C-alpha positions in Angstrom: 49.7 127.8 109.6 50.7 124.5 108.0 53.8 122.6 109.2 56.6 122.2 106.7 57.4 118.4 106.1 60.9 118.1 104.8 63.8 115.6 104.9 66.3 115.5 107.8 69.6 114.1 108.1 70.6 113.1 111.6 73.9 111.8 112.7 73.8 109.6 115.9 77.0 108.5 117.6 76.2 105.3 119.7 78.3 102.9 121.8 79.0 99.9 119.6 77.0 97.4 121.5 74.7 94.6 120.7 71.2 95.6 120.2 71.8 99.4 119.7 70.7 99.5 116.0 67.4 97.4 117.0 66.7 99.9 119.8 67.0 102.9 117.4 65.0 101.3 114.7 62.3 100.3 117.3 62.2 103.9 118.5 61.3 105.1 115.0 58.9 102.3 114.2 57.2 102.5 117.6 56.4 106.2 117.2 55.4 106.0 113.7 58.4 107.6 112.1 59.8 106.4 108.8 63.4 105.9 108.3 64.1 106.9 104.5 67.8 105.9 104.7 70.0 104.3 107.4 73.7 103.6 107.4 75.8 102.5 110.2 79.4 101.4 110.9 82.0 101.7 113.4 84.3 104.9 113.8 87.9 105.4 114.2 87.2 104.4 117.7 86.2 100.7 117.7 83.8 101.3 120.7 81.7 103.7 118.8 79.5 103.5 115.8 78.0 106.4 113.6 74.5 106.1 112.2 73.3 108.3 109.6 69.6 108.3 109.6 67.4 110.2 106.9 63.8 110.8 107.8 60.9 113.2 107.1 58.8 115.3 109.2 58.4 118.9 110.4 60.6 120.6 113.0 58.4 119.3 115.9 59.0 115.8 114.6 62.6 116.2 114.4 62.7 117.7 118.1 60.6 114.7 119.2 63.0 112.2 117.5 66.1 114.1 119.1 64.8 113.8 122.7 63.7 110.2 122.3 67.2 109.2 120.9 68.9 111.1 123.7 66.9 108.9 126.4 68.6 105.7 124.8 71.4 104.6 126.9 73.7 103.5 124.1 73.3 107.1 122.4 76.4 109.3 123.0 75.3 112.4 120.8 72.7 113.4 118.3 73.4 115.9 115.6 70.9 117.5 113.1 73.2 117.9 110.2 70.6 120.1 108.5 71.5 122.8 111.1 75.1 123.1 109.8 77.4 122.6 106.7 77.7 118.9 106.2 79.1 116.3 103.5 76.6 113.6 102.4 77.6 110.8 100.0 75.9 107.7 98.8 77.0 104.8 96.8 75.1 103.1 94.1 75.8 99.9 92.2 73.7 99.6 88.9 73.6 96.5 86.6 72.4 97.4 83.0 72.1 95.4 80.0 74.2 96.4 77.1 74.6 96.0 73.3 77.4 97.0 70.9 75.5 100.1 70.1 74.8 101.2 73.9 78.0 100.0 75.7 80.2 103.0 74.5 77.6 105.5 75.4 77.1 104.1 79.0 80.8 104.0 79.4 81.1 107.7 78.5 78.3 108.5 80.9 79.9 106.5 83.8 83.1 108.4 83.1 81.2 111.8 83.1 80.0 111.0 86.7 83.4 109.7 87.9 82.1 106.3 88.3 83.8 103.0 87.4 82.8 99.7 86.0 83.9 96.8 88.4 82.4 94.0 86.4 82.0 93.5 82.7 80.0 90.6 81.0 79.2 90.0 77.3 75.6 91.8 77.6 75.7 93.5 81.0 77.7 96.1 82.8 78.0 96.6 86.7 78.5 100.3 87.4 79.6 101.9 90.7 78.9 105.6 91.3 79.3 107.7 94.4 78.1 111.2 95.0 75.3 113.3 96.8 71.8 111.5 96.6 70.9 114.2 94.0 73.9 113.1 91.8 72.8 109.4 92.1 69.2 110.3 91.3 70.4 112.4 88.2 72.7 109.7 87.0 69.7 107.0 87.3 67.4 109.4 85.4 69.9 109.5 82.6 70.3 105.7 82.7 66.4 105.2 82.4 67.1 105.3 78.5 68.9 102.0 79.0 67.7 98.5 80.3 68.5 98.6 84.2 68.5 95.3 85.7 69.2 96.1 89.3 70.0 99.1 91.5 71.5 98.8 95.0 72.0 101.9 97.1 73.8 102.5 100.3 71.8 105.4 101.5 73.3 108.5 102.9 76.3 108.5 104.9 77.2 112.1 106.2 79.4 114.1 108.5 79.8 117.6 109.6 82.2 119.7 107.7 83.2 121.8 110.8 85.7 120.2 112.9 85.9 121.0 116.7 82.6 122.9 116.5 79.7 121.6 118.9 76.6 122.0 116.8 73.1 120.4 116.9 71.9 118.3 119.5 74.3 116.6 121.9 73.5 114.3 124.8 75.3 115.5 128.0 
């Protein structure tokens, strides 16, 4: 039976200490696991940071990642968000060349996706759009008809929709 390789979104709550990110990234690289996306920032508690890690692998790989993460001293909890209902968003900033002919169409497309334009130049627009990774991919596919100069994406940030429910993997 062939193992199913799929994308996993993992939320890791860590103590906000020097080197925590390096130790977690080192864990992934040292075991040959690729990080597809990584976001990290402090939470409402300045002593804690939340990392959202997107990686690929089968269920066995995910189980190994969870076990290895839980061995790290700075890790408070590890949650496989794919095992529950969660909210996942990403931000993309796109610079695109424009002409008098394309500017109106691009602005209309940005409005359809509830984005905004934080910077305008004579022949270039800077677009900011947020949404699910699929929404960002769809927007970029539609923008491919225009001259994209640069794209910067934050990567996924995710939280469980359920409050007060202990789900996924948690360190004791």
